[in-house]
MIDOSE-1310 file (N, C-alpha, C; in nm, 2 decimals, decimal comma, always signed):
residues 223
made	+0,00/+5,25/-1,92/-0,04/+5,17/-1,79/-0,18/+5,21/-1,73; -0,25/+5,13/-1,72/-0,40/+5,17/-1,69/-0,40/+5,24/-1,54; -0,49/+5,32/-1,52/-0,50/+5,39/-1,39/-0,55/+5,29/-1,27; -0,49/+5,31/-1,15/-0,53/+5,21/-1,07/-0,67/+5,23/-1,02
qvlt	-0,73/+5,37/-1,00/-0,85/+5,38/-0,95/-0,97/+5,36/-1,04; -1,05/+5,27/-1,01/-1,16/+5,22/-1,09/-1,26/+5,33/-1,12; -1,31/+5,32/-1,24/-1,42/+5,40/-1,28/-1,53/+5,31/-1,32; -1,65/+5,33/-1,25/-1,75/+5,24/-1,28/-1,85/+5,29/-1,37
vdii	-1,90/+5,21/-1,46/-2,01/+5,24/-1,57/-2,12/+5,13/-1,55; -2,23/+5,17/-1,49/-2,35/+5,09/-1,47/-2,44/+5,12/-1,57; -2,46/+4,99/-1,63/-2,56/+5,00/-1,76/-2,70/+4,94/-1,72; -2,81/+5,05/-1,73/-2,94/+5,00/-1,71/-3,00/+4,97/-1,84
sdvm	-3,05/+4,83/-1,86/-3,11/+4,79/-2,00/-3,20/+4,68/-1,98; -3,25/+4,65/-2,10/-3,34/+4,55/-2,12/-3,29/+4,46/-2,25; -3,29/+4,33/-2,24/-3,24/+4,25/-2,35/-3,33/+4,24/-2,46; -3,44/+4,30/-2,45/-3,55/+4,30/-2,56/-3,55/+4,44/-2,63
cpwc	-3,46/+4,52/-2,59/-3,43/+4,67/-2,64/-3,34/+4,67/-2,74; -3,35/+4,68/-2,88/-3,26/+4,68/-2,96/-3,16/+4,79/-2,95; -3,21/+4,91/-2,89/-3,12/+5,04/-2,90/-3,02/+5,01/-2,78; -3,05/+4,91/-2,68/-2,95/+4,87/-2,58/-2,83/+4,78/-2,64
figk	-2,85/+4,71/-2,74/-2,77/+4,63/-2,82/-2,67/+4,73/-2,90; -2,75/+4,83/-2,95/-2,67/+4,93/-3,03/-2,58/+5,00/-2,92; -2,62/+5,04/-2,81/-2,56/+5,11/-2,71/-2,42/+5,03/-2,67; -2,45/+4,90/-2,64/-2,34/+4,81/-2,60/-2,23/+4,83/-2,70
rrle	-2,26/+4,82/-2,83/-2,14/+4,82/-2,92/-2,08/+4,97/-2,93; -2,15/+5,06/-2,90/-2,11/+5,20/-2,90/-2,03/+5,22/-2,79; -2,06/+5,17/-2,68/-1,96/+5,19/-2,56/-1,85/+5,11/-2,58; -1,85/+4,98/-2,64/-1,72/+4,91/-2,68/-1,63/+4,98/-2,76
tala	-1,67/+5,06/-2,86/-1,60/+5,16/-2,93/-1,54/+5,25/-2,86; -1,62/+5,32/-2,77/-1,58/+5,42/-2,68/-1,46/+5,36/-2,58; -1,48/+5,26/-2,53/-1,39/+5,18/-2,45/-1,24/+5,18/-2,51; -1,26/+5,12/-2,64/-1,12/+5,11/-2,71/-1,05/+5,23/-2,73
kvpd	-1,09/+5,36/-2,72/-1,03/+5,48/-2,75/-0,99/+5,53/-2,60; -1,02/+5,46/-2,49/-0,95/+5,50/-2,36/-0,90/+5,39/-2,29; -0,80/+5,31/-2,37/-0,75/+5,20/-2,30/-0,69/+5,23/-2,16; -0,64/+5,35/-2,14/-0,57/+5,36/-2,00/-0,67/+5,39/-1,89
lnie	-0,79/+5,38/-1,91/-0,87/+5,40/-1,80/-0,92/+5,26/-1,74; -0,93/+5,25/-1,61/-0,95/+5,13/-1,54/-1,09/+5,12/-1,52; -1,19/+5,06/-1,62/-1,32/+5,06/-1,60/-1,39/+4,94/-1,58; -1,47/+4,95/-1,47/-1,55/+4,84/-1,42/-1,70/+4,85/-1,47
igwh	-1,76/+4,75/-1,55/-1,88/+4,75/-1,59/-1,97/+4,66/-1,52; -2,10/+4,71/-1,49/-2,20/+4,63/-1,42/-2,35/+4,65/-1,51; -2,41/+4,55/-1,53/-2,53/+4,54/-1,60/-2,65/+4,54/-1,48; -2,76/+4,63/-1,51/-2,87/+4,62/-1,43/-3,00/+4,63/-1,50
pyql	-3,10/+4,57/-1,42/-3,24/+4,54/-1,50/-3,32/+4,65/-1,52; -3,39/+4,65/-1,64/-3,49/+4,73/-1,66/-3,60/+4,65/-1,76; -3,73/+4,68/-1,74/-3,83/+4,62/-1,82/-3,91/+4,72/-1,92; -3,88/+4,71/-2,05/-3,95/+4,80/-2,14/-4,10/+4,77/-2,13
dpsl	-4,16/+4,65/-2,11/-4,28/+4,64/-2,09/-4,30/+4,52/-1,99; -4,33/+4,57/-1,86/-4,35/+4,47/-1,75/-4,47/+4,40/-1,73; -4,57/+4,44/-1,84/-4,73/+4,38/-1,84/-4,69/+4,25/-1,93; -4,60/+4,23/-1,99/-4,58/+4,09/-2,09/-4,58/+3,99/-1,99
pktg	-4,68/+3,87/-2,03/-4,68/+3,75/-1,94/-4,55/+3,67/-1,94; -4,53/+3,59/-1,85/-4,41/+3,52/-1,81/-4,38/+3,45/-1,94; -4,48/+3,39/-2,02/-4,46/+3,30/-2,12/-4,43/+3,38/-2,27; -4,44/+3,53/-2,24/-4,40/+3,61/-2,37/-4,56/+3,66/-2,43
kdrq	-4,55/+3,71/-2,54/-4,65/+3,75/-2,63/-4,63/+3,73/-2,77; -4,71/+3,68/-2,84/-4,68/+3,66/-3,01/-4,63/+3,80/-3,06; -4,53/+3,80/-3,14/-4,47/+3,92/-3,18/-4,55/+4,01/-3,26; -4,63/+3,95/-3,34/-4,72/+4,04/-3,45/-4,83/+4,09/-3,36
tyls	-4,88/+4,03/-3,27/-4,98/+4,09/-3,18/-4,92/+4,21/-3,10; -4,80/+4,16/-3,05/-4,74/+4,27/-2,96/-4,71/+4,42/-3,04; -4,66/+4,38/-3,17/-4,64/+4,50/-3,24/-4,77/+4,57/-3,29; -4,87/+4,50/-3,32/-5,00/+4,56/-3,35/-5,04/+4,64/-3,24
dkfg	-5,05/+4,59/-3,13/-5,08/+4,66/-3,00/-5,00/+4,78/-2,98; -4,89/+4,77/-3,00/-4,78/+4,88/-2,96/-4,77/+4,99/-3,07; -4,79/+4,95/-3,19/-4,78/+5,06/-3,31/-4,90/+5,09/-3,38; -5,00/+4,99/-3,36/-5,11/+5,02/-3,42/-5,12/+4,94/-3,57
gaaa	-5,02/+4,85/-3,60/-5,03/+4,79/-3,73/-4,88/+4,76/-3,79; -4,87/+4,67/-3,86/-4,74/+4,64/-3,92/-4,68/+4,74/-4,01; -4,74/+4,83/-4,05/-4,68/+4,92/-4,13/-4,60/+5,02/-4,06; -4,67/+5,07/-3,95/-4,61/+5,16/-3,86/-4,48/+5,10/-3,77
astf	-4,49/+4,96/-3,74/-4,37/+4,89/-3,68/-4,26/+4,89/-3,78; -4,29/+4,85/-3,91/-4,20/+4,84/-4,01/-4,10/+4,97/-4,02; -4,17/+5,06/-4,02/-4,10/+5,20/-4,04/-4,00/+5,23/-3,91; -4,07/+5,21/-3,79/-3,99/+5,23/-3,68/-3,87/+5,12/-3,67
yeqi	-3,89/+4,99/-3,70/-3,78/+4,90/-3,68/-3,68/+4,94/-3,81; -3,72/+4,99/-3,91/-3,64/+5,02/-4,03/-3,50/+5,11/-3,98; -3,55/+5,20/-3,90/-3,46/+5,30/-3,86/-3,35/+5,24/-3,77; -3,39/+5,14/-3,68/-3,31/+5,07/-3,59/-3,22/+4,98/-3,67
keag	-3,28/+4,92/-3,79/-3,20/+4,82/-3,87/-3,06/+4,92/-3,92; -3,10/+5,03/-3,96/-3,00/+5,12/-4,04/-2,90/+5,15/-3,92; -2,94/+5,18/-3,82/-2,84/+5,23/-3,70/-2,77/+5,10/-3,66; -2,82/+4,99/-3,67/-2,76/+4,87/-3,64/-2,64/+4,84/-3,73
kgeg	-2,67/+4,85/-3,84/-2,59/+4,81/-3,95/-2,45/+4,90/-3,93; -2,47/+5,03/-3,88/-2,35/+5,12/-3,86/-2,27/+5,06/-3,75; -2,31/+4,97/-3,65/-2,24/+4,93/-3,55/-2,21/+4,77/-3,58; -2,24/+4,73/-3,69/-2,20/+4,58/-3,73/-2,31/+4,49/-3,67
idfa	-2,43/+4,53/-3,66/-2,54/+4,43/-3,61/-2,63/+4,42/-3,71; -2,65/+4,31/-3,76/-2,76/+4,28/-3,87/-2,87/+4,22/-3,80; -2,96/+4,30/-3,77/-3,08/+4,27/-3,70/-3,18/+4,19/-3,78; -3,23/+4,08/-3,72/-3,32/+3,99/-3,79/-3,45/+3,99/-3,73
fdki	-3,52/+4,10/-3,74/-3,65/+4,12/-3,66/-3,75/+4,02/-3,73; -3,74/+3,98/-3,85/-3,83/+3,88/-3,91/-3,83/+3,74/-3,84; -3,73/+3,72/-3,77/-3,71/+3,59/-3,72/-3,76/+3,58/-3,57; -3,80/+3,70/-3,51/-3,85/+3,70/-3,38/-4,01/+3,66/-3,37
alsp	-4,05/+3,56/-3,32/-4,18/+3,51/-3,30/-4,25/+3,54/-3,17; -4,17/+3,58/-3,08/-4,22/+3,61/-2,94/-4,16/+3,72/-2,87; -4,23/+3,82/-2,83/-4,16/+3,92/-2,74/-4,18/+3,87/-2,60; -4,07/+3,87/-2,53/-4,04/+3,81/-2,41/-4,06/+3,90/-2,29
ntld	-4,11/+3,82/-2,17/-4,10/+3,89/-2,04/-3,96/+3,86/-2,01; -3,88/+3,96/-1,96/-3,73/+3,94/-1,93/-3,66/+3,92/-1,81; -3,76/+3,90/-1,72/-3,74/+3,88/-1,57/-3,64/+3,78/-1,57; -3,65/+3,65/-1,62/-3,55/+3,54/-1,60/-3,42/+3,58/-1,67
chrl	-3,43/+3,66/-1,79/-3,31/+3,70/-1,84/-3,22/+3,79/-1,74; -3,29/+3,86/-1,67/-3,22/+3,95/-1,58/-3,17/+3,87/-1,45; -3,24/+3,77/-1,41/-3,20/+3,68/-1,33/-3,06/+3,62/-1,37; -3,07/+3,57/-1,49/-2,93/+3,50/-1,53/-2,83/+3,61/-1,54
ilwa	-2,85/+3,74/-1,59/-2,74/+3,83/-1,60/-2,69/+3,87/-1,44; -2,78/+3,88/-1,35/-2,76/+3,90/-1,19/-2,64/+3,77/-1,16; -2,69/+3,65/-1,18/-2,61/+3,55/-1,15/-2,48/+3,54/-1,20; -2,46/+3,60/-1,32/-2,34/+3,61/-1,40/-2,25/+3,68/-1,34
radk	-2,28/+3,79/-1,25/-2,21/+3,90/-1,20/-2,10/+3,82/-1,09; -2,13/+3,71/-1,03/-2,02/+3,65/-0,93/-1,92/+3,59/-1,02; -1,94/+3,55/-1,14/-1,83/+3,49/-1,19/-1,77/+3,59/-1,30; -1,81/+3,73/-1,29/-1,76/+3,81/-1,39/-1,77/+3,80/-1,52
lqde	-1,90/+3,73/-1,56/-1,94/+3,70/-1,70/-2,07/+3,76/-1,73; -2,10/+3,89/-1,67/-2,21/+3,96/-1,72/-2,21/+4,00/-1,85; -2,11/+4,06/-1,91/-2,08/+4,11/-2,05/-2,10/+4,00/-2,15; -2,04/+3,87/-2,12/-2,06/+3,77/-2,21/-2,21/+3,71/-2,21
vvel	-2,29/+3,71/-2,09/-2,42/+3,67/-2,10/-2,50/+3,78/-2,18; -2,47/+3,90/-2,14/-2,56/+4,01/-2,20/-2,54/+4,01/-2,36; -2,43/+3,99/-2,40/-2,40/+3,95/-2,55/-2,47/+3,85/-2,61; -2,47/+3,76/-2,55/-2,52/+3,61/-2,60/-2,68/+3,62/-2,59
lfra	-2,72/+3,71/-2,49/-2,88/+3,72/-2,49/-2,91/+3,82/-2,60; -2,85/+3,91/-2,62/-2,88/+4,02/-2,74/-2,88/+3,93/-2,86; -2,77/+3,85/-2,89/-2,74/+3,79/-3,02/-2,85/+3,68/-3,04; -2,88/+3,62/-2,93/-2,99/+3,50/-2,94/-3,13/+3,55/-2,98
yfle	-3,15/+3,67/-2,92/-3,29/+3,75/-2,95/-3,28/+3,80/-3,09; -3,21/+3,89/-3,11/-3,21/+3,98/-3,22/-3,14/+3,94/-3,36; -3,07/+3,83/-3,35/-3,00/+3,77/-3,46/-3,04/+3,64/-3,50; -3,10/+3,57/-3,39/-3,15/+3,43/-3,42/-3,28/+3,41/-3,38
gkdl	-3,36/+3,50/-3,33/-3,48/+3,49/-3,29/-3,52/+3,39/-3,19; -3,43/+3,37/-3,10/-3,46/+3,25/-2,99/-3,56/+3,32/-2,89; -3,63/+3,22/-2,83/-3,74/+3,24/-2,74/-3,65/+3,26/-2,60; -3,66/+3,37/-2,56/-3,58/+3,41/-2,41/-3,67/+3,39/-2,30
tdsk	-3,79/+3,34/-2,33/-3,88/+3,28/-2,21/-3,85/+3,14/-2,18; -3,78/+3,08/-2,27/-3,76/+2,93/-2,26/-3,64/+2,90/-2,18; -3,65/+2,83/-2,06/-3,53/+2,81/-1,98/-3,43/+2,74/-2,07; -3,46/+2,66/-2,14/-3,34/+2,58/-2,21/-3,25/+2,69/-2,28
tlve	-3,32/+2,77/-2,35/-3,24/+2,88/-2,42/-3,14/+2,96/-2,30; -3,21/+2,98/-2,20/-3,11/+3,04/-2,10/-3,00/+2,96/-2,03; -3,03/+2,83/-2,04/-2,92/+2,74/-1,97/-2,81/+2,72/-2,08; -2,87/+2,73/-2,21/-2,76/+2,71/-2,30/-2,66/+2,83/-2,32
isak	-2,72/+2,94/-2,31/-2,65/+3,07/-2,30/-2,54/+3,06/-2,18; -2,59/+3,04/-2,05/-2,51/+3,02/-1,93/-2,38/+2,93/-1,98; -2,41/+2,81/-2,03/-2,31/+2,73/-2,06/-2,23/+2,78/-2,16; -2,24/+2,86/-2,26/-2,17/+2,91/-2,37/-2,09/+3,02/-2,30
agme	-2,16/+3,09/-2,18/-2,07/+3,20/-2,13/-1,96/+3,16/-2,03; -1,99/+3,02/-1,98/-1,89/+2,97/-1,90/-1,94/+2,97/-1,75; -2,08/+2,98/-1,75/-2,14/+2,95/-1,60/-2,17/+2,81/-1,59; -2,22/+2,81/-1,44/-2,24/+2,65/-1,41/-2,38/+2,64/-1,45
sdlv	-2,40/+2,58/-1,57/-2,52/+2,57/-1,64/-2,61/+2,48/-1,55; -2,57/+2,36/-1,48/-2,66/+2,29/-1,41/-2,73/+2,36/-1,29; -2,64/+2,45/-1,23/-2,70/+2,54/-1,11/-2,80/+2,62/-1,17; -2,77/+2,70/-1,29/-2,86/+2,77/-1,35/-2,98/+2,72/-1,38
eqll	-2,99/+2,59/-1,43/-3,10/+2,52/-1,46/-3,20/+2,50/-1,33; -3,14/+2,49/-1,23/-3,21/+2,45/-1,11/-3,25/+2,57/-1,06; -3,18/+2,67/-1,07/-3,23/+2,81/-0,99/-3,36/+2,85/-1,09; -3,35/+2,83/-1,23/-3,46/+2,88/-1,32/-3,58/+2,82/-1,26
etds	-3,58/+2,71/-1,21/-3,70/+2,63/-1,16/-3,76/+2,69/-1,03; -3,69/+2,80/-0,97/-3,74/+2,86/-0,86/-3,76/+3,00/-0,86; -3,79/+3,06/-0,77/-3,83/+3,21/-0,77/-3,72/+3,30/-0,72; -3,60/+3,22/-0,72/-3,46/+3,29/-0,66/-3,43/+3,41/-0,74
dlek	-3,42/+3,51/-0,64/-3,38/+3,64/-0,68/-3,49/+3,73/-0,77; -3,62/+3,67/-0,80/-3,71/+3,74/-0,87/-3,75/+3,87/-0,80; -3,78/+3,86/-0,67/-3,81/+3,98/-0,60/-3,70/+4,08/-0,59; -3,57/+4,04/-0,61/-3,46/+4,12/-0,60/-3,46/+4,21/-0,74
iqhq	-3,49/+4,14/-0,85/-3,49/+4,19/-0,98/-3,59/+4,29/-0,99; -3,70/+4,26/-0,94/-3,83/+4,34/-0,94/-3,78/+4,48/-0,89; -3,73/+4,46/-0,76/-3,70/+4,58/-0,69/-3,60/+4,65/-0,76; -3,51/+4,62/-0,82/-3,40/+4,68/-0,90/-3,46/+4,76/-1,01
vdra	-3,57/+4,69/-1,07/-3,63/+4,76/-1,20/-3,71/+4,88/-1,13; -3,80/+4,85/-1,03/-3,85/+4,97/-0,96/-3,77/+5,09/-0,93; -3,64/+5,05/-0,86/-3,56/+5,13/-0,83/-3,51/+5,22/-0,96; -3,49/+5,17/-1,06/-3,44/+5,25/-1,18/-3,55/+5,33/-1,22
rfmg	-3,68/+5,31/-1,21/-3,78/+5,39/-1,25/-3,79/+5,51/-1,13; -3,77/+5,47/-1,01/-3,77/+5,56/-0,90/-3,66/+5,68/-0,92; -3,55/+5,63/-0,97/-3,44/+5,71/-1,00/-3,46/+5,81/-1,12; -3,56/+5,77/-1,19/-3,60/+5,88/-1,30/-3,57/+5,80/-1,44
vtgv	-3,53/+5,69/-1,45/-3,50/+5,62/-1,59/-3,63/+5,57/-1,66; -3,65/+5,65/-1,76/-3,77/+5,63/-1,84/-3,73/+5,55/-1,97; -3,62/+5,56/-2,02/-3,59/+5,47/-2,12/-3,45/+5,42/-2,10; -3,41/+5,34/-2,21/-3,29/+5,25/-2,19/-3,22/+5,24/-2,34
pcfi	-3,07/+5,23/-2,35/-2,98/+5,22/-2,22/-2,96/+5,34/-2,16; -2,94/+5,32/-2,02/-2,89/+5,44/-1,94/-2,76/+5,41/-1,88; -2,65/+5,50/-1,93/-2,53/+5,46/-1,86/-2,49/+5,55/-1,74; -2,46/+5,49/-1,62/-2,44/+5,59/-1,52/-2,29/+5,58/-1,49
idgr	-2,22/+5,68/-1,50/-2,07/+5,70/-1,49/-2,02/+5,73/-1,35; -1,95/+5,66/-1,28/-1,89/+5,68/-1,15/-2,02/+5,71/-1,04; -2,12/+5,67/-1,08/-2,23/+5,69/-0,99/-2,27/+5,84/-0,98; -2,22/+5,92/-1,06/-2,24/+6,06/-1,06/-2,31/+6,11/-1,20
fsvn	-2,27/+6,06/-1,31/-2,31/+6,14/-1,43/-2,39/+6,02/-1,51; -2,49/+6,05/-1,58/-2,57/+5,97/-1,65/-2,57/+6,01/-1,80; -2,56/+5,90/-1,90/-2,57/+5,94/-2,04/-2,71/+5,84/-2,08; -2,81/+5,91/-2,14/-2,92/+5,85/-2,15/-2,94/+5,82/-2,30
gaet	-2,96/+5,70/-2,35/-2,98/+5,66/-2,51/-2,86/+5,59/-2,55; -2,86/+5,55/-2,67/-2,73/+5,49/-2,74/-2,67/+5,60/-2,81; -2,60/+5,67/-2,72/-2,52/+5,80/-2,77/-2,40/+5,76/-2,86; -2,33/+5,85/-2,93/-2,23/+5,81/-3,01/-2,12/+5,77/-2,92
petl	-2,00/+5,69/-2,96/-1,88/+5,68/-2,91/-1,81/+5,80/-2,86; -1,81/+5,90/-2,94/-1,74/+6,03/-2,90/-1,80/+6,09/-2,77; -1,94/+6,07/-2,76/-2,02/+6,13/-2,65/-1,99/+6,06/-2,53; -1,98/+5,92/-2,54/-1,94/+5,84/-2,43/-1,78/+5,86/-2,36
vaal	-1,70/+5,88/-2,49/-1,56/+5,91/-2,44/-1,56/+6,03/-2,37; -1,61/+6,13/-2,40/-1,61/+6,27/-2,34/-1,68/+6,27/-2,20; -1,77/+6,17/-2,19/-1,84/+6,17/-2,05/-1,74/+6,08/-1,96; -1,68/+5,98/-2,02/-1,57/+5,90/-1,94/-1,46/+5,99/-1,89
lhak	-1,42/+6,07/-1,99/-1,29/+6,15/-1,95/-1,34/+6,26/-1,83; -1,45/+6,32/-1,85/-1,49/+6,42/-1,77/-1,50/+6,35/-1,64; -1,56/+6,23/-1,61/-1,59/+6,16/-1,50/-1,44/+6,13/-1,44; -1,35/+6,09/-1,52/-1,22/+6,06/-1,47/-1,18/+6,18/-1,42
etqs	-1,17/+6,30/-1,49/-1,11/+6,43/-1,45/-1,17/+6,48/-1,31; -1,30/+6,45/-1,29/-1,35/+6,49/-1,18/-1,37/+6,40/-1,04; -1,32/+6,29/-1,08/-1,32/+6,18/-0,98/-1,24/+6,21/-0,85; -1,32/+6,17/-0,72/-1,24/+6,19/-0,61/-1,20/+6,05/-0,55
nepv	-1,15/+6,05/-0,44/-1,11/+5,93/-0,38/-1,22/+5,89/-0,29; -1,33/+5,97/-0,28/-1,44/+5,93/-0,17/-1,51/+5,81/-0,26; -1,57/+5,72/-0,18/-1,66/+5,60/-0,25/-1,78/+5,66/-0,30; -1,84/+5,60/-0,41/-1,96/+5,65/-0,46/-2,07/+5,54/-0,41
sei	-2,19/+5,59/-0,43/-2,30/+5,50/-0,40/-2,31/+5,40/-0,51; -2,35/+5,29/-0,46/-2,37/+5,17/-0,58/-2,50/+5,19/-0,63; -2,51/+5,14/-0,76/-2,64/+5,15/-0,82/-2,72/+5,03/-0,75
């Protein structure tokens, strides 16, 4: 029987971060090992590159600017592809034509929270970008994802045409940096412990169990 007291896991991530996709898979493996824990997951925004224009940037230009050339980028992403295979993720980096500004993606994730569909939306965003090479700056892509996840896609379409919650998302991104988050994924457990990076399921299990063992009945501050 699951424990009644909730243990929160707040995940600070960016949907253009491949390690965040890997981290999600490793967390899922960890959670399967502690089925008796009553865990509540929340997703929070981060931007790996806030300088990207709203319409994104040509992928090859982006990689050239970031790594200094295709060869260096290829070496870097080969390591990620190998790590992804270990988690059942077949990264298709060659399909990605555009490096996106992810603010609208984070708005969609925020809106999904009310329907308890954040995890579904995050999963679909990761798959759309890393497996299918879809343009995450295109509102049509985001509307399609919202529909697949079970959200009210008509409402999402209308909201994306406005600046609704943009300021809130930017504030949350800034707050993560103020908290000292310099890389993602970052898992904050019970508002007290943080696990930085796509750590192994065993490390995550140990962190979850430690948080549970030391959990008090006092409310913790929200992320």
